[in-house]
Structures are given as structure tokens and as C-alpha cells.
C-alpha positions as CSV (number, residue, x, y, z in Angstrom):
1,M,0.0,-0.1,0.0
2,P,1.4,3.4,-0.7
3,F,2.3,5.9,1.6
4,M,-0.7,8.2,2.2
5,G,1.1,11.2,4.1
6,I,0.7,12.4,7.7
7,M,-1.0,15.4,9.3
8,T,1.4,18.3,9.4
9,L,2.7,18.9,12.9
10,M,3.5,22.4,14.4
11,P,5.0,23.2,18.1
12,R,2.1,23.3,20.0
13,N,0.8,26.9,20.9
14,G,4.3,28.2,20.0
15,N,6.0,25.8,22.6
16,M,9.6,24.2,22.3
17,M,9.7,21.3,19.8
18,K,9.7,17.8,21.4
19,L,12.3,15.8,20.0
20,D,13.5,11.9,20.5
21,F,17.3,10.8,19.9
22,L,17.6,7.1,20.1
23,I,21.0,5.7,20.2
24,C,21.6,1.9,20.1
25,G,24.7,0.0,21.3
26,S,26.4,-2.8,23.3
27,P,26.4,-2.7,27.0
28,N,30.0,-1.8,27.5
29,D,32.2,1.1,28.5
30,A,32.7,2.4,24.8
31,F,29.0,2.8,24.5
32,F,28.5,3.9,27.9
33,S,30.8,6.7,27.4
34,Q,29.8,7.7,24.1
35,I,26.1,8.0,24.9
36,A,26.6,9.8,28.0
37,F,29.0,12.3,26.0
38,F,26.1,12.7,23.6
39,R,24.0,13.9,26.3
40,L,26.3,16.4,27.4
41,C,26.4,17.7,24.1
42,L,22.7,18.2,23.9
43,N,22.6,19.9,27.2
44,A,25.3,22.5,26.1
45,L,23.3,23.4,22.9
46,G,20.3,24.5,24.9
47,G,16.7,25.0,23.9
48,A,15.1,22.1,22.2
49,C,18.0,20.0,22.2
50,R,18.7,20.4,25.9
51,E,14.7,19.4,26.6
52,A,15.0,16.6,24.4
53,R,14.6,13.1,25.4
54,L,17.7,10.7,24.7
55,V,17.1,7.1,24.7
56,A,19.8,4.4,24.9
57,V,18.8,1.0,23.5
58,F,21.2,-2.0,24.5
59,G,21.1,-5.5,23.2
60,D,23.2,-8.6,24.4
61,D,22.9,-12.3,25.6
62,E,21.4,-11.2,28.9
63,I,19.7,-7.9,30.2
64,S,22.0,-6.5,33.1
65,P,21.8,-3.5,35.2
66,L,23.4,-0.1,34.1
67,P,26.9,-0.4,36.3
68,D,27.0,1.9,39.1
69,V,30.0,3.6,37.9
70,W,27.9,5.1,34.8
71,A,24.3,5.7,36.4
72,P,25.0,8.9,37.2
73,Y,25.4,10.0,33.9
74,F,22.6,8.3,33.0
75,A,20.3,10.0,34.9
76,N,18.6,12.2,31.8
77,I,19.0,9.1,29.4
78,D,16.3,6.6,29.3
79,V,17.6,3.1,29.0
80,S,16.1,-0.1,27.5
81,W,16.8,-3.4,25.9
82,A,16.1,-5.3,22.7
83,S,14.9,-8.6,24.0
84,V,17.3,-11.6,24.4
85,E,15.5,-13.7,22.0
86,A,15.5,-10.8,19.3
87,F,19.3,-10.5,20.1
88,A,19.7,-14.3,19.6
89,E,18.0,-14.0,16.3
90,H,19.1,-10.7,14.8
91,G,22.1,-9.6,16.4
92,Y,23.1,-6.2,16.7
93,A,20.1,-5.3,14.4
94,A,17.6,-6.1,17.3
95,Q,18.8,-2.8,19.5
96,G,18.5,-0.8,16.3
97,D,15.0,-2.1,15.6
98,R,14.0,-1.6,18.9
99,R,14.5,2.1,18.7
100,F,11.5,2.4,16.3
101,E,9.2,0.8,19.3
102,L,10.3,3.5,21.8
103,I,9.5,6.7,19.6
104,R,7.1,8.9,21.3
105,D,3.8,9.1,19.6
106,D,3.6,12.9,20.7
107,A,7.3,13.8,19.6
108,D,7.7,16.1,16.9
109,I,10.6,14.7,15.5
110,A,12.7,11.4,16.3
111,I,16.3,11.2,15.5
112,M,18.4,7.7,15.2
113,C,21.9,8.2,15.8
114,D,25.1,5.8,16.2
115,A,27.0,6.2,19.6
116,D,29.9,7.3,17.4
117,V,28.4,10.4,16.6
118,T,28.4,13.8,18.2
119,I,25.9,16.9,17.5
120,L,28.1,20.3,17.3
121,R,24.9,22.7,16.3
122,P,21.0,23.1,16.7
123,I,18.8,21.1,14.6
124,D,15.7,23.4,15.0
125,D,15.7,24.4,11.2
126,L,15.7,20.8,10.0
127,C,13.1,20.0,12.4
128,R,10.7,22.5,11.4
129,E,11.2,21.5,7.9
130,L,10.4,18.0,8.3
131,M,7.4,19.0,10.3
132,A,6.0,21.2,7.8
133,E,6.9,18.6,5.0
134,P,7.0,15.3,6.6
135,A,9.9,13.2,5.1
136,L,12.5,10.6,6.1
137,A,15.6,12.5,6.4
138,G,19.3,11.3,6.0
139,V,22.7,11.6,4.3
140,I,23.5,9.5,1.1
141,A,26.1,7.1,1.9
142,H,29.7,7.3,1.4
143,Y,30.1,4.5,-1.3
144,H,28.2,1.6,-2.7
145,Y,28.0,-1.6,-0.6
146,R,29.9,-4.6,-1.2
147,W,27.5,-7.6,-2.6
148,P,29.1,-10.9,-1.3
149,G,29.9,-13.1,-4.2
150,R,30.2,-10.3,-6.6
151,S,33.6,-9.1,-7.8
152,E,33.0,-5.7,-8.0
153,R,30.8,-2.9,-6.5
154,D,28.5,-2.1,-9.2
155,P,25.4,0.2,-8.3
156,D,24.2,0.1,-11.9
157,T,23.6,-3.6,-11.7
158,D,23.0,-4.4,-7.9
159,W,20.1,-1.7,-7.2
160,P,18.1,-3.0,-10.2
161,D,18.6,-6.4,-9.2
162,L,17.6,-5.9,-5.7
163,A,14.6,-3.6,-7.0
164,R,13.2,-6.2,-9.6
165,S,13.7,-9.1,-6.7
166,I,12.2,-7.2,-4.0
167,L,9.6,-4.6,-5.2
168,G,9.1,-6.4,-8.8
169,R,9.7,-2.8,-10.4
170,E,12.5,-0.4,-11.2
171,M,13.6,2.3,-8.5
172,K,15.1,5.8,-9.0
173,R,18.7,6.7,-8.2
174,P,19.1,10.1,-8.5
175,Y,22.0,10.7,-6.0
176,R,25.4,10.6,-5.8
177,Y,27.5,8.7,-3.2
178,N,29.0,11.3,-1.0
179,L,32.7,10.2,-1.4
180,E,32.8,9.4,-4.8
181,G,33.4,12.9,-6.1
182,K,31.4,15.6,-7.6
183,D,32.1,14.3,-11.2
184,A,30.6,11.0,-10.2
185,P,27.3,9.9,-11.8
186,P,23.9,9.5,-9.9
187,Q,23.9,5.9,-9.2
188,A,22.0,5.6,-5.6
189,P,18.7,5.9,-4.4
190,F,18.1,7.3,-1.2
191,Y,20.7,4.8,0.4
192,V,21.7,6.8,3.4
193,N,24.0,6.2,6.3
194,Y,22.3,5.1,9.3
195,G,24.5,7.2,11.5
196,M,21.7,9.9,11.5
197,V,18.3,9.4,10.4
198,A,15.1,11.7,11.0
199,G,11.7,12.0,10.8
200,P,8.5,12.5,12.2
201,P,7.0,9.4,14.3
202,R,4.3,7.9,12.6
203,L,6.5,8.2,9.2
204,L,9.1,6.1,11.0
205,K,7.0,3.7,12.6
206,D,5.1,3.0,9.3
207,F,8.5,2.8,7.7
208,I,9.8,0.1,10.2
209,E,6.5,-2.0,10.2
210,R,7.1,-2.7,6.3
211,D,10.8,-2.7,6.6
212,L,10.9,-5.6,8.7
213,Q,8.9,-7.6,6.2
214,I,11.3,-7.0,3.7
215,R,14.4,-7.4,5.2
216,P,14.8,-11.0,5.9
217,S,15.6,-12.0,2.0
218,L,18.4,-9.0,2.4
219,A,19.8,-10.3,5.5
220,E,20.3,-13.5,3.8
221,I,22.7,-11.8,1.1
222,F,24.2,-9.3,3.3
223,G,23.8,-10.2,7.2
224,S,21.8,-8.7,9.8
225,W,24.6,-5.9,10.0
226,L,24.1,-4.3,6.5
227,A,20.6,-5.4,5.5
228,P,18.9,-2.6,7.4
229,Q,20.9,0.0,5.5
230,V,20.3,-1.8,2.3
231,S,16.6,-2.2,2.9
232,L,15.7,1.3,3.8
233,P,15.7,2.8,0.1
234,L,13.6,-0.2,-1.0
235,T,11.0,0.1,1.9
236,C,10.8,4.2,1.0
237,T,10.2,3.4,-2.6
238,D,7.9,0.5,-1.7
239,L,5.5,2.6,0.4
240,G,6.0,5.9,-1.6
241,I,7.5,7.3,1.7
242,P,8.6,10.9,0.9
243,T,12.4,11.3,1.6
244,R,15.0,14.0,2.0
245,P,18.8,13.7,1.2
246,L,20.5,15.9,3.5
247,P,24.0,17.8,3.1
248,I,26.8,15.7,4.4
249,R,27.0,18.1,7.2
250,F,24.4,16.2,8.8
251,N,26.5,13.2,9.1
252,F,30.4,14.3,8.5
253,P,32.8,11.4,8.9
254,N,36.0,12.0,10.4
255,D,37.5,11.2,7.1
256,P,40.3,13.4,5.3
257,K,38.8,12.6,1.7
258,A,35.5,14.2,3.1
259,D,37.6,17.2,4.3
260,Q,38.8,17.5,0.9
261,Q,35.8,17.1,-1.2
262,H,33.2,19.1,1.1
263,P,35.3,22.0,2.7
264,Q,32.2,24.4,3.2
265,E,30.4,21.6,4.9
266,L,33.4,20.9,7.1
267,E,32.9,24.5,8.4
268,N,29.2,23.8,9.3
269,V,29.1,20.5,10.5
270,V,25.9,19.6,12.6
271,F,26.5,16.1,13.4
272,L,30.1,14.3,13.0
273,H,30.5,10.8,12.7
274,F,33.8,9.9,14.1
275,L,33.6,6.5,12.7
276,R,37.3,6.3,11.2
277,T,40.0,4.7,13.7
278,K,43.5,5.3,12.0
279,I,44.3,8.0,14.2
280,F,42.4,7.3,17.5
281,D,40.1,4.8,19.1
282,R,36.6,5.8,19.2
283,Q,36.1,2.8,21.7
284,K,38.5,4.3,24.2
285,I,38.6,8.3,24.1
286,F,35.9,8.9,26.6
287,T,36.4,5.9,28.8
288,T,39.3,7.1,31.0
289,R,41.0,10.1,31.8
290,T,44.2,8.8,30.4
291,E,42.6,7.9,27.1
292,F,40.7,11.3,27.0
293,E,43.7,13.5,27.7
294,H,45.6,11.7,25.0
295,F,43.2,12.5,22.6
296,L,42.8,15.9,23.7
297,N,46.8,16.2,23.4
298,M,46.8,14.9,19.8
299,T,47.9,17.2,16.9
300,L,45.0,16.6,14.5
301,G,43.5,18.4,11.5
302,G,40.5,18.7,9.3
303,S,37.4,17.3,10.8
304,N,39.5,15.3,13.5
305,K,40.5,18.8,14.7
306,I,36.8,19.9,14.5
307,F,35.7,17.2,16.7
308,Q,38.8,17.6,19.2
309,E,37.8,21.3,19.8
310,H,34.4,20.2,20.1
311,V,35.3,17.7,22.9
312,R,37.4,20.2,24.5
313,R,34.5,23.1,24.5
314,I,31.9,20.8,25.9
315,S,34.3,19.3,28.6
316,G,36.2,22.4,29.4
317,G,39.1,20.0,28.7
318,I,38.7,18.1,31.6
319,Y,37.6,14.4,31.8
320,P,33.8,14.6,32.5
321,F,33.4,11.1,33.8
322,E,35.4,11.0,36.9
323,R,33.9,7.8,39.1
324,G,35.9,5.2,38.0
325,D,38.8,3.7,35.6
326,F,38.0,1.5,33.0
327,S,41.6,0.7,31.5
């Protein structure tokens, strides 16, 4: 059934927008620390971000209490778990899917983020635009995925094959992969990096209901980790969901190639995705004072330097999580 649209939402009586941020991860110090830092970033932005609800969703072989050492920093973070059964069947995708169930129906906009993403600027304008013209929004992926068993990455073959197999029809591909260069031809559908995806609650809930039906056949090809990202444009096409590709500043990677190709976006980063690990270990930088200070003392450039300066500004250069040592 094609998507029929949703009622336009506006802030109630001029009140502040009601935002949900939802992050998933594994129950370990790396993810606890990254999510706790994200809360600090929201608080520092003030306004709707400071008042926003932040939800952390974990998945594991068993459900365990939040460690005492992290509890003080999760006082303003809602914690939920994917079921043990869902985790056993779907792996890390289980906690990602659980996020959709936790979106408040009365939120204006929900934002799905990876734990290794930080927010640098308010998103009021984007949220108002998504409320006025409801759409699923995200940044087109850096590169085309690799299809297991196929020798080359070929979007001109892979996407048509999937569209015909899953949807029984062709799918539009009007977008360029973000790090293929400005001269690359448009080869991608609305294939976005799940580091940041945003939209109105009803739109996201309509999406996930159908996406979970489409995804199993894709998981057989790509595995449970990549299947949700590959299925997203197929589901949006199938339902006729409005989509909105965002400039790369809404999910900017700490990648020298992105720095070189998108210098103006680099100057105006909104969400920075510190997913590259060649220079520093994203899993450690917030877990201990030693790792934190080592990161702040590094000589960095480009997006890594912007991230470092942001961390220093938010923390005042002082390790914000002092209650334990996790080295």
C-alpha cells in the first residue's frame, strides 16, 4: 500500500519542539561513555536539544543492570533493551529495530543516531522543515555496498537487481554517493548512512513495519548488520514514503577525503560521525581520563580537529566521567 502522508505537525501553541534522540549499542564502557557524552552535547546546545529525550537501547545475550559507575551520567537518559530472543535471532540489528518501538507518538521529530556520532549545532531548522513537509531524512552513504559473492561494487547492476527481486519494479537512483566525487554519476537511491536518520514518528513507524517484512531476504545476502541500510531505500520506494537527502554536514565523517571534497560543509558540521579509527580509537577516548587527555593532546587536522575542539569545548578540557577507571 502506498504511503498516504501524515498530518503536518507544528510546535504546540508556539511551545518548544519535542524531540526524541535514540541511540543503540552494546552494554560496554565504549558505548556507555559515547552516549553519556552525547547527552552532554545536547545539554550544551540548550533549547529543544537540551529538553530532548535521549534513549539508549542495548542488546546482549542477557539483560543486566546499568553499571553503578555509569548510573550518574544516565540520570537524564532513558535506558531500554532489545529482548534476549531478538538479539539471539537478529544480532546487533535487534537494538536498532527496538528504537522504533520507543519513539513517543507525541514527539515532533525523532532522530536515530549511532553512538559514535556527536552533535555540534542545533537542528531546529531541519526539524521545522520535516514537520512542515514530512519526510524521512538522512545523508547519502559514502560508497556503494559490497554484494557478497560479486567481484565488483556495481550500483548500476546491484540496485536494479534488488529492486526487481524485492519490489518487482525499477527504483529511481538520482543521488551521488557522497565520497565518490562531484564528477561521479548519480547511481544511488535514497541509500543513507544510518549514523543519523530523522523523521516524524508516524512516518518512522510506518516505515519500520514494512521494513521488517522486506529485510529477511536481504539479510540472507548481506547479513544482519548491513541489511537494514540496504533495505531502507527499498522500503521507502515500496511505500512511497517522502524522502529528503541531507547535506553531508548532517553526518560528516572524520575522513580526510570528506574534508577535501566538502570544505564548506566541514565549516558547518551539525553531526560529526567519528567512525574512522586510523588516528584514535573511538572506543576508548571517553572511557578513562588517560585516554581522554591523550586524545585532547593529539595534533589533529580537518574534521578530526573540529571533533577534538568540540570535545574540549563541551568538557572544558577536563575528563567529565571521573567516578571510575576502565582501563
